[in-house]
C-alpha positions as CSV (number, residue, x, y, z in Angstrom):
1,M,0.3,0.4,0.0
2,W,1.1,3.5,-0.6
3,V,0.2,7.0,0.4
4,N,1.5,10.7,-1.3
5,T,2.9,13.5,0.8
6,W,0.1,15.4,0.4
7,E,-2.7,13.4,1.5
8,L,-0.4,12.2,4.8
9,A,-0.4,15.8,5.4
10,D,-3.5,16.7,4.9
11,C,-5.1,13.9,7.0
12,V,-2.7,14.8,10.3
13,K,-3.4,18.5,10.0
14,P,-5.5,19.6,13.4
15,G,-9.1,19.0,12.9
16,E,-8.8,16.7,9.9
17,E,-9.4,13.2,10.4
18,L,-7.4,9.8,8.6
19,S,-7.8,8.8,5.5
20,N,-8.8,4.7,5.1
21,T,-5.4,3.9,3.2
22,I,-3.5,5.6,6.4
23,C,-5.7,4.0,8.4
24,D,-4.3,0.7,6.6
25,I,-1.0,2.1,7.3
26,A,-1.7,2.4,11.3
27,I,-2.8,-1.2,11.3
28,S,-0.4,-2.8,9.6
29,V,2.5,-1.1,11.6
30,L,1.1,-2.2,15.1
31,Q,1.2,-5.7,13.0
32,E,4.5,-6.4,12.9
33,S,5.0,-5.6,16.5
34,C,2.1,-7.7,17.7
35,P,2.8,-9.8,21.3
36,E,3.2,-13.3,20.5
37,K,-0.3,-14.3,22.1
38,K,-2.6,-11.6,19.9
39,V,-3.2,-10.9,16.6
40,I,-4.6,-7.9,15.0
41,F,-6.3,-8.1,11.3
42,P,-5.6,-5.9,8.6
43,Y,-9.2,-3.9,7.9
44,I,-9.4,-6.1,4.5
45,V,-10.2,-9.3,6.2
46,T,-12.8,-7.4,8.5
47,K,-14.7,-5.8,5.8
48,Y,-14.7,-9.2,3.4
49,L,-15.9,-11.3,6.7
50,M,-18.9,-8.2,6.4
51,E,-19.7,-9.3,2.9
52,H,-19.5,-13.2,3.8
53,K,-16.5,-13.3,1.5
54,F,-15.3,-16.5,3.2
55,N,-13.4,-18.2,0.5
56,S,-11.3,-15.1,0.0
57,K,-7.6,-16.0,0.5
58,I,-6.8,-13.1,2.7
59,V,-9.6,-14.7,5.0
60,Q,-9.0,-18.4,4.2
61,N,-5.2,-17.1,5.4
62,Y,-5.8,-15.3,8.4
63,F,-8.0,-18.1,9.7
64,R,-6.0,-20.9,8.8
65,K,-4.6,-23.9,11.3
66,D,-1.4,-24.9,10.9
67,E,1.7,-26.1,13.4
68,K,2.9,-22.2,13.7
69,Y,-0.3,-20.8,13.5
70,K,-3.3,-21.4,15.6
71,L,-6.2,-19.1,16.6
72,S,-7.2,-21.0,18.9
73,H,-3.9,-20.7,20.8
74,K,-4.1,-16.7,21.2
75,D,-5.4,-14.8,23.7
76,L,-6.6,-11.8,21.6
77,I,-7.8,-10.8,18.2
78,S,-8.3,-7.8,17.1
79,F,-10.3,-6.7,14.3
80,P,-10.0,-3.1,13.3
81,V,-13.5,-2.0,11.6
82,L,-15.3,0.8,9.7
83,Q,-18.6,1.3,9.5
84,T,-20.8,4.1,7.4
85,L,-23.0,6.3,9.6
86,G,-24.1,8.5,6.1
87,V,-23.1,10.4,3.4
88,S,-22.0,13.9,3.6
89,R,-23.6,17.0,2.4
90,K,-21.2,18.2,-0.2
91,G,-20.6,15.4,-2.6
92,K,-22.4,12.6,-0.7
93,K,-19.1,11.1,0.1
94,P,-19.6,8.1,3.1
95,I,-19.0,9.3,6.5
96,G,-16.8,6.3,8.0
97,H,-16.0,5.8,11.9
98,W,-13.5,3.3,12.8
99,Y,-14.0,1.2,16.2
100,V,-12.4,-2.2,17.3
101,L,-13.5,-5.7,18.0
102,S,-11.7,-7.9,19.8
103,L,-12.1,-11.6,20.5
104,N,-11.0,-12.7,24.0
105,M,-10.6,-15.8,24.4
106,G,-9.3,-16.0,27.9
107,A,-12.2,-13.9,28.9
108,K,-14.6,-15.5,26.6
109,R,-16.4,-13.1,24.9
110,F,-16.7,-10.5,21.9
111,E,-15.7,-6.3,23.2
112,I,-16.6,-3.6,21.7
113,L,-14.0,-0.5,21.9
114,D,-15.4,2.4,20.4
115,S,-14.7,5.9,21.1
116,L,-17.6,7.6,19.7
117,C,-21.0,5.6,20.0
118,G,-22.5,4.5,23.2
119,E,-23.6,1.4,24.5
120,D,-26.9,2.3,23.7
121,D,-26.0,3.0,19.9
122,M,-28.0,0.1,18.3
123,D,-27.0,0.7,15.1
124,M,-23.5,0.4,16.2
125,I,-24.6,-2.5,18.1
126,E,-26.0,-4.5,15.3
127,H,-23.3,-3.7,12.8
128,A,-20.8,-5.0,15.3
129,N,-23.3,-8.2,15.7
130,K,-23.0,-8.9,12.2
131,L,-19.0,-8.9,12.4
132,V,-19.1,-11.4,15.2
133,E,-21.4,-13.7,13.4
134,A,-19.4,-14.0,10.6
135,I,-16.2,-14.7,12.9
136,K,-18.2,-17.3,14.3
137,T,-18.7,-19.3,11.1
138,M,-15.5,-18.4,9.9
139,Y,-14.0,-20.1,13.5
140,K,-16.7,-23.0,13.3
141,I,-15.3,-23.7,9.9
142,N,-11.7,-24.1,10.6
143,Y,-11.9,-24.6,14.5
144,S,-14.5,-26.9,14.8
145,D,-12.4,-29.8,16.3
146,S,-10.6,-27.3,18.7
147,Y,-10.6,-27.5,22.5
148,R,-11.3,-23.7,22.4
149,Q,-14.8,-22.5,20.7
150,V,-16.7,-19.3,20.6
151,D,-20.6,-20.0,19.3
152,D,-21.8,-19.1,22.8
153,F,-19.4,-16.0,23.3
154,E,-21.6,-12.9,23.6
155,L,-20.9,-9.4,22.6
156,M,-19.6,-6.8,25.4
157,Y,-19.3,-3.3,25.4
158,I,-16.5,-2.0,26.9
159,P,-16.5,1.8,28.6
160,V,-13.0,3.2,27.1
161,P,-12.5,7.4,26.6
162,K,-14.5,9.3,23.9
163,Q,-13.3,11.4,21.6
164,K,-14.7,15.1,21.5
165,N,-15.8,15.5,17.7
166,G,-16.4,13.5,14.7
167,T,-12.8,13.2,13.0
168,D,-10.5,11.5,15.2
169,C,-11.6,7.9,15.7
170,G,-9.2,7.1,13.6
171,F,-6.4,7.9,16.0
172,F,-8.4,6.2,18.9
173,M,-9.0,3.2,16.9
174,P,-4.9,2.1,16.1
175,K,-4.7,2.9,19.9
176,F,-7.3,0.9,21.2
177,L,-5.5,-2.0,18.8
178,E,-2.1,-1.4,20.4
179,L,-2.9,-1.2,24.1
180,W,-6.0,-3.4,24.5
181,N,-4.7,-6.7,26.7
182,G,-8.7,-7.9,27.4
183,S,-8.4,-6.2,31.0
184,V,-6.9,-3.1,31.2
185,V,-8.7,0.2,29.4
186,P,-6.0,2.1,27.0
187,A,-5.2,5.4,28.6
188,I,-6.0,8.1,25.4
189,S,-7.7,10.6,26.0
190,Q,-8.6,13.9,23.4
191,D,-5.9,16.3,25.1
192,Q,-3.4,13.4,23.5
193,I,-4.8,13.6,19.9
194,P,-2.5,16.7,18.8
195,T,0.5,15.1,20.2
196,L,-0.3,11.7,18.7
197,R,-0.5,13.2,15.3
198,K,2.9,14.2,15.3
199,V,3.8,11.0,17.3
200,L,2.3,8.7,14.4
201,T,3.6,10.9,11.5
202,S,6.9,10.7,12.4
203,L,6.9,6.7,12.8
204,W,5.2,6.3,9.6
205,L,7.7,8.9,7.9
206,E,10.9,6.8,9.7
207,H,9.4,3.3,9.4
208,D,11.7,0.6,7.1
209,R,9.4,0.4,4.4
210,N,8.8,4.0,3.9
211,E,10.3,4.0,0.3
212,L,10.5,8.2,0.2
213,I,14.1,8.9,1.0
214,N,14.2,12.7,0.8
215,W,10.8,13.4,2.9
216,R,12.9,15.0,5.3
217,S,14.1,17.8,3.2
218,L,10.4,17.8,2.2
219,L,9.8,18.9,5.8
220,D,12.6,21.3,5.7
221,N,11.0,23.0,2.5
222,N,6.8,22.9,4.4
223,M,6.0,21.1,1.6
224,I,4.4,18.6,3.8
């Protein structure tokens, strides 16, 4: 995946929201440093699960079972989720909202971590339940003989820090993916978002997979 510097610059400005592509990059970076007992799925898997594309190669790959990889041996399986809330007045662009769905094997439940919607938001709960059923379907197909089954796991809403605007879910979501360990609520607040914008931008630009080797000179020239 790739993104140009202009898109990155626009997205990390104060008050702006992250594009879906940059959120994908943020998720990909988190996957590299994931603890052994935790798995972070890419958003494309979540999307295909919601569309019931169970036979797609990437879905099959993440639900595979072999000697080196078994979801049944993980404690926490995290899914970044993008919910469409409506369309904008100008251009009818879809308005998306990011949250996290976690499969907590130890606690035997599915968990919602949402920085915007409350537990009384029925649209969000319905959206999450649709994903839960898809996950249960794929798990049952590939792990029917496992000692760990998830059919009886219920959905629980985890009270987490809330955003104070409609644009910062793309920053809360990756922090929830990174920090949620199944018991301790991630310590992140709205006041930290301005600093987080700078920290994440630096992290992505300095990453080994960033092929833009002259990004520092672009910064010096105030181009990004």
